[in-house]
C-alpha positions in Angstrom: 4.3 16.9 13.5 2.1 15.0 15.4 1.3 11.8 14.6 -3.1 11.6 14.7 -3.1 7.8 14.0 -1.5 4.9 12.2 -2.8 2.2 10.1 -3.6 -1.1 9.6 -3.9 -3.6 6.6 -2.8 -6.3 5.2 0.7 -6.0 4.2 3.0 -5.7 8.0 6.1 -5.8 5.2 7.1 -3.7 2.6 7.6 -5.6 0.3 4.2 -6.4 -2.1 2.9 -3.0 -1.8 0.9 -1.3 -4.6 3.3 1.3 -6.4 0.3 4.0 -5.8 -2.7 4.3 -3.9 -5.7 3.6 -6.2 -3.9 0.6 -8.0 -5.7 -2.0 -6.0 -9.5 -0.7 -4.9 -10.4 -3.9 -3.3 -7.7 -3.7 -1.1 -9.2 -2.5 2.6 -7.7 -1.0 5.4 -8.4 1.4 8.4 -7.3 4.7 10.2 -7.3 4.3 13.6 -6.8 7.5 15.7 -4.8 8.2 18.5 -6.9 9.3 21.8 -6.9 12.5 21.2 -7.9 12.8 17.9 -11.1 9.6 18.5 -13.2 12.1 19.5 -16.9 12.4 16.7 -16.7 16.4 16.3 -13.4 16.0 14.1 -15.3 14.1 11.9 -18.2 15.3 11.3 -19.4 15.7 8.2 -16.7 13.7 6.8 -18.4 11.0 5.6 -20.4 13.4 3.0 -17.1 12.7 0.6 -16.4 9.6 -1.3 -12.4 10.5 -0.9 -9.8 11.3 1.1 -6.1 12.5 1.3 -3.6 11.1 3.5 -0.4 12.7 4.7 1.5 10.0 6.7 5.2 9.0 6.8 7.5 6.0 5.1 8.5 5.1 8.6 10.5 1.8 7.3 12.1 3.8 4.4 13.8 6.1 6.7 17.8 7.2 5.6 20.4 9.7 7.7 21.3 10.9 4.7 19.1 12.2 1.6 20.0 12.4 -2.6 19.1 14.7 -4.6 18.6 12.5 -7.1 17.1 8.5 -7.6 16.7 5.5 -9.8 12.7 5.2 -9.6 12.5 1.0 -10.1 9.7 1.9 -12.9 12.8 2.7 -15.0 15.1 -0.2 -14.2 17.4 1.1 -11.2 19.6 2.6 -13.6 18.2 6.2 -14.6 18.6 9.1 -12.4 15.7 11.5 -11.9 15.1 14.4 -9.2 14.3 13.6 -5.9 11.2 15.8 -6.4 10.3 14.3 -10.4 9.3 11.2 -8.5 7.2 9.6 -6.0 10.3 8.0 -4.0 10.1 7.1 -0.4 13.8 8.4 -0.3 13.3 12.4 0.5 14.6 14.7 2.3 11.0 14.4 4.7 9.8 11.1 4.7 6.1 12.1 4.2 3.9 10.2 1.7 0.5 11.3 -0.6 -2.3 8.7 -1.5 -5.9 9.6 -2.1 -7.7 6.8 -1.3 -11.8 5.8 -1.1 -14.1 5.9 2.1 -16.1 3.6 2.4 -17.0 4.2 6.0 -16.8 6.4 9.1 -17.3 4.5 12.2 -18.2 4.8 15.4 -16.6 2.6 17.8 -16.8 2.4 21.9 -12.8 0.5 22.5 -11.0 2.5 19.3 -12.9 5.9 19.0 -13.9 6.6 14.9 -12.0 4.3 12.4 -11.6 4.9 8.8 -12.7 2.3 7.0 -10.7 2.8 3.2 -9.9 1.5 -0.2 -7.0 2.1 -2.4 -4.1 2.3 0.5 -0.5 1.5 -1.1 0.9 1.2 3.3 2.0 -1.1 5.8 0.8 -2.5 8.5 1.1 0.1 11.5 2.2 3.5 9.1 2.2 6.2 11.0 -1.1 9.5 10.0 0.0 12.8 10.3 -3.9 14.0 8.4 -6.5 13.7 7.3 -8.3 16.1 4.3 -11.0 15.8 1.8 -10.5 15.1 -1.6 -12.1 18.1 -3.5 -13.2 17.0 -7.5 -14.2 20.2 -8.4 -9.9 21.5 -7.6 -7.8 18.1 -6.8 -9.0 16.6 -10.5 -7.4 17.4 -13.4 -8.4 15.1 -16.5 -5.7 17.1 -19.0 -2.9 16.5 -16.5 0.0 14.1 -17.7 2.4 12.2 -16.2 5.9 12.4 -17.4 8.1 9.5 -17.9 5.3 7.6 -16.0 3.1 8.0 -19.3 5.5 5.9 -21.0 5.8 2.4 -18.5 3.6 -0.4 -19.4 1.5 -1.1 -17.1 3.3 -4.7 -16.3 0.8 -6.4 -15.5 1.6 -10.2 -15.1 -0.8 -13.8 -15.3 -1.1 -15.4 -12.4 -0.5 -19.0 -11.8 -1.2 -21.7 -8.5 1.1 -24.3 -9.2 -0.9 -26.4 -6.4 -4.7 -26.6 -5.5 -4.5 -23.6 -2.6 -8.4 -23.0 -2.3 -8.2 -24.6 1.6 -5.0 -23.1 2.3 -6.4 -19.1 1.8 -10.4 -17.2 1.9 -11.2 -16.1 -0.6 -11.5 -12.4 -0.6 -8.1 -13.2 0.8 -7.0 -15.1 -2.7 -8.7 -12.2 -5.0 -6.5 -9.4 -3.3 -3.8 -11.2 -3.4 -4.1 -12.0 -7.1 -4.6 -8.2 -7.9 -1.6 -7.2 -6.2 1.2 -10.6 -7.2 -0.6 -9.7 -10.9 1.3 -6.1 -10.6 4.0 -7.5 -9.9 5.7 -6.9 -6.3 9.3 -7.2 -7.6 11.9 -4.6 -7.8 11.8 -3.6 -11.4 15.9 -4.4 -12.5 15.1 -8.1 -11.1 15.0 -11.0 -13.6 15.6 -14.4 -12.3 13.1 -16.6 -13.6 15.2 -19.5 -11.0 14.7 -17.3 -7.6 11.8 -17.5 -5.1 10.1 -14.9 -4.0 8.7 -14.6 -0.2 5.9 -12.4 0.8 4.0 -11.7 3.7 0.3 -10.8 2.8 -2.9 -10.6 5.1 -1.5 -13.8 7.5 -0.1 -15.7 4.8 3.0 -16.3 3.6 3.1 -15.9 -0.1 5.9 -18.0 -2.2 6.3 -17.2 -5.8 8.6 -17.4 -9.1 8.5 -15.0 -12.3 9.1 -15.9 -15.7 8.5 -13.7 -18.9 5.3 -12.4 -17.7 3.8 -15.4 -15.6 4.4 -15.8 -12.0 3.5 -18.9 -10.7 2.7 -19.4 -6.6 4.2 -22.1 -4.9 3.2 -21.7 -1.3 0.9 -20.8 0.9 0.9 -20.9 4.6 -1.0 -19.8 7.2 1.1 -17.2 9.5 -2.2 -15.8 11.4 -1.4 -16.5 15.0 2.1 -15.1 14.4 0.9 -12.0 12.6 -1.7 -11.0 15.3 0.9 -11.6 17.8 2.6 -9.0 16.3 -0.3 -6.9 15.9 -0.9 -7.2 19.6 2.1 -5.2 21.0 2.2 -2.6 18.1 
């Protein structure tokens, strides 16, 4: 298949990415297309749709060999289910499917057509293979059941800041960061109160601990210049 574009988001590593699209609607991302697909004709009337499906690649989760069963982190990391009964990135084909809000179709001079989206669960640089409009009359199923996921708690944490970080991170990034942390970015099978976790988000490195249902941010450092250098090389 042919890559048609790439995602630009605040997640420069896999750690901390929402487990599913739409969980954190405030997260903003863009899709920048390859020159071949930037022409406005390819997007004619797309702005009439509120949501789109994005077909993409788990580019950082490839394995030479795949298994017919996987261990979903939300089930504690020990219970196995069939790979086709999961959203695991480790699949026969490393394909992802996400429904996201389409905020704007922008026509730019340097990058051609750019899509601004909300609620994405994709890392910065993720390859995109296709875009399709979301159709409520056929894609929405209010009566649907969610299998074993219906029996799981939302796992949300209380987020507290150990110090005053108001001057260390801008307001929008802080609000989105809190939402990401509330959904517990740790693997579900990890429960180590003394462990310090590190996560890169929106040009910041975040260090935190988790004790029971309280996540404490203990340090925020600005790594904007370093990340901008990485993005410029892509």
